[in-house]
C-alpha positions in Angstrom: -33.0 93.4 92.2 -30.9 91.5 94.6 -27.4 90.1 93.3 -26.6 86.5 92.9 -25.7 84.3 95.8 -21.9 84.8 96.5 -19.3 83.8 99.4 -17.9 86.8 101.1 -14.4 86.8 102.5 -13.3 89.8 104.9 -9.5 89.5 104.4 -7.0 90.4 107.0 -3.8 90.2 105.0 -2.7 90.8 101.5 -1.7 87.0 101.4 -5.3 86.1 102.0 -6.4 88.0 99.3 -3.9 86.9 96.9 -4.7 83.3 97.9 -8.3 83.9 97.1 -7.3 85.3 93.5 -5.2 82.6 92.7 -7.8 80.0 93.7 -10.7 81.4 92.0 -9.3 83.6 89.4 -12.0 85.5 87.4 -14.9 84.1 89.8 -13.4 86.5 92.3 -14.0 90.2 92.6 -12.4 92.7 95.0 -14.6 94.8 97.3 -13.2 98.2 98.2 -15.4 101.2 98.2 -18.1 99.4 96.3 -19.3 102.4 94.8 -19.4 100.7 91.4 -19.3 97.2 92.2 -22.2 97.1 94.6 -24.9 98.5 91.8 -23.4 96.0 89.1 -23.9 93.2 91.8 -27.6 94.4 92.4 -28.3 94.6 88.6 -26.4 91.1 88.1 -24.1 92.6 85.8 -21.3 91.1 87.8 -21.9 87.6 89.4 -18.7 86.5 91.5 -18.6 83.4 93.3 -16.4 84.9 95.9 -16.4 88.8 97.0 -13.2 89.7 98.9 -13.4 92.7 101.2 -10.1 94.3 101.4 -10.9 97.3 103.6 -9.6 95.9 106.8 -5.7 95.6 105.5 -3.8 98.1 107.2 -0.7 97.7 104.7 -2.8 98.7 101.8 -4.6 101.6 103.7 -1.6 104.1 103.6 -0.4 106.8 101.4 3.5 107.3 101.0 5.4 110.3 100.0 8.9 109.3 99.2 10.1 112.7 98.0 9.6 111.7 94.3 6.3 109.9 94.1 3.1 109.6 95.9 2.0 106.1 96.4 -1.7 105.0 97.3 -2.7 101.8 98.3 -5.6 99.9 97.2 -7.4 100.5 100.4 -7.1 104.3 100.5 -10.6 106.3 100.0 -10.7 109.2 97.8 -11.9 111.5 100.5 -8.7 110.6 102.6 -6.5 111.5 99.4 -8.4 114.7 99.1 -7.7 115.6 102.4 -4.1 114.6 102.5 -1.5 117.0 104.0 -0.8 119.9 101.5 -1.8 117.8 98.6 -2.2 121.0 96.4 1.7 121.6 96.8 2.6 117.9 96.5 0.3 117.1 93.6 -1.5 120.0 92.0 -3.3 118.3 89.7 -4.7 115.2 91.8 -6.1 117.7 94.1 -7.5 119.9 91.4 -9.4 116.9 90.0 -10.6 115.1 93.2 -13.4 117.5 93.9 -15.0 116.4 90.5 -15.2 112.7 91.3 -18.8 111.7 92.4 -19.9 113.6 95.3 -18.6 114.1 99.2 -20.6 111.0 100.1 -19.2 108.6 97.5 -15.6 109.7 97.9 -15.8 108.9 101.6 -16.5 105.4 100.5 -14.8 105.2 96.9 -11.3 104.4 96.4 -8.6 105.9 94.1 -7.5 102.3 93.0 -11.1 100.9 92.8 -11.8 103.9 90.1 -8.5 103.1 88.4 -9.3 99.5 88.3 -13.0 99.9 87.2 -11.4 101.8 84.3 -14.5 104.0 83.0 -13.3 106.2 80.3 -15.3 108.9 81.7 -13.8 108.8 84.9 -11.5 111.4 86.3 -8.8 109.4 88.4 -7.8 107.2 85.4 -7.2 110.4 83.3 -5.1 112.1 86.1 -3.0 108.8 86.3 -2.3 108.9 82.4 -1.8 112.7 82.4 0.8 112.6 85.1 2.6 109.7 83.7 1.9 107.5 86.8 2.0 103.8 87.0 -0.4 101.1 88.4 1.3 98.5 90.8 -0.2 95.1 90.3 0.3 91.8 92.6 -0.4 88.3 92.6 1.0 85.3 94.5 3.5 84.9 91.7 4.5 88.0 91.1 4.5 91.8 91.6 4.8 94.1 88.6 4.6 97.9 87.6 2.8 99.1 84.4 2.8 102.5 83.0 -0.9 103.8 83.1 -1.0 104.6 79.6 -0.4 100.9 79.0 -2.5 99.6 81.9 -5.9 101.2 80.1 -6.8 98.8 77.3 -10.4 100.0 76.5 -13.9 100.5 77.6 -13.6 99.3 81.4 -10.7 96.8 80.3 -7.2 97.0 81.8 -4.4 94.6 81.5 -4.7 93.4 84.9 -4.8 89.2 85.0 -7.4 87.4 86.9 -5.2 86.6 89.8 -3.7 90.3 90.2 -5.1 93.2 92.3 -4.2 96.8 91.7 -2.2 96.8 95.0 -1.4 100.6 94.7 -1.1 103.4 92.1 2.0 106.0 92.2 2.2 109.6 90.6 5.2 111.8 90.6 5.0 114.9 92.7 5.1 118.2 91.5 8.0 118.9 89.6 9.8 122.6 89.6 8.9 125.0 86.7 5.8 122.9 85.8 2.2 123.9 85.9 -1.0 121.6 86.2 -4.7 122.2 85.5 -7.9 120.4 85.3 -11.4 121.2 83.8 -14.6 119.3 83.1 -17.9 119.6 81.3 -20.8 117.2 82.9 -24.5 117.6 82.9 -24.5 118.1 86.7 -21.6 118.4 89.1 -20.6 114.8 90.3 -21.9 113.0 87.2 -19.3 111.2 84.8 -17.7 113.8 82.4 -19.0 114.5 78.9 -15.5 115.7 78.6 -12.4 116.1 81.0 -9.0 117.9 80.2 -6.0 117.5 82.3 -3.0 119.4 81.3 0.8 119.4 82.4 3.2 122.2 81.0 6.7 122.4 81.5 9.6 124.2 79.4 9.8 121.8 76.9 5.9 121.7 76.0 2.5 120.7 77.0 0.9 117.5 77.7 -2.9 117.3 77.5 -5.0 114.2 78.6 -8.7 114.0 77.4 -11.2 111.6 79.0 -15.0 111.2 78.1 -14.5 110.8 74.4 -12.7 107.9 73.5 -12.9 104.3 75.1 -9.8 105.1 77.5 -8.1 108.4 78.6 -5.8 109.6 75.6 -2.7 112.0 76.1 -0.6 114.1 73.4 2.2 116.3 73.6 1.2 119.7 72.3 2.8 122.9 71.4 3.1 125.6 74.2 0.3 128.0 74.8 0.8 131.0 72.9 2.2 128.9 69.9 0.9 129.2 66.3 0.7 125.8 66.0 -1.5 125.1 68.9 -5.0 125.5 67.5 -3.9 123.4 64.6 -2.6 120.6 66.9 -5.8 120.8 69.2 -8.1 120.4 66.0 -6.1 117.3 64.9 -6.3 115.9 68.3 -10.1 116.2 68.3 -10.7 114.6 65.1 -8.1 111.6 66.2 -10.4 110.9 69.3 -13.0 109.6 67.0 -15.8 111.3 68.9 -19.5 109.9 68.3 -22.9 110.9 69.0 -24.6 109.5 72.0 -27.4 110.4 74.5 -25.1 112.8 76.6 -23.7 114.9 73.6 -22.9 114.9 69.9 -19.5 114.1 68.2 -19.3 117.8 67.0 -20.0 119.2 70.5 -17.2 117.1 71.9 -14.6 117.7 69.6 -15.4 121.5 70.0 -15.2 121.1 73.7 -11.5 119.4 73.1 -10.5 122.2 71.0 -11.8 125.0 73.5 -11.4 123.4 76.7 -8.3 121.9 76.0 -6.5 125.3 75.2 -8.0 126.7 78.5 -6.3 124.1 80.4 -3.1 124.3 78.8 -3.0 128.1 79.2 -4.3 127.6 82.9 -1.4 125.1 83.6 1.3 127.6 81.9 0.4 130.5 84.3 0.8 127.9 87.1 4.3 127.3 86.5 6.4 128.2 89.4 
């Protein structure tokens, strides 16, 4: 199929993008990597009046490290982040998850912020953002605001972004001392969306486990440290609270069992990586 007719604007400045969004609202869509949007256009699942291409905006094509947070702009491609200098030291969880995001070819085009804005519940980058306690930076002509990741994702491909706002950047904390990180995923094939993905952050106070691919958005929970007697019971409770359901990819029982087993594996792995 071919997409429905639309106007195309290749924006040169953030202000030009914000003007279009202010004028068109929900009738405009942002084009960055296009890995999700273009197929939706072709199948006419998305029928915008205006498409705004942001990839020529230099201000949004930067990664900034201020010593505390890593800020990734709206036009930064996933492959660029993957190759960012010393990423495994700066933020190990992001470095561990990126190779699981699609394939090399799609990461060379897709953007980090685009994946976050799309909010697929099986996508790896929203999961990592929630696991790390990161933030989403939104901007419109009238305001700029920052939302914690766990408040940004509202459901299946739904977020708290207003029609006149763009995800200008996301930010994640850099690696903290005495903290370990780990990521694991189960999919039909490498590069497919996850049947279940697990991300763990472990420090001296406990472990935080985030699960993607089961609920309608990434879900995180504080759990006992690896080796604690309470951990299996806590994982079992977490698995049931996610309300897994049967679909064509996996049964609910299989997903719950993966939460129990894979969840423990990533927590133990993160605990071993503390340094």
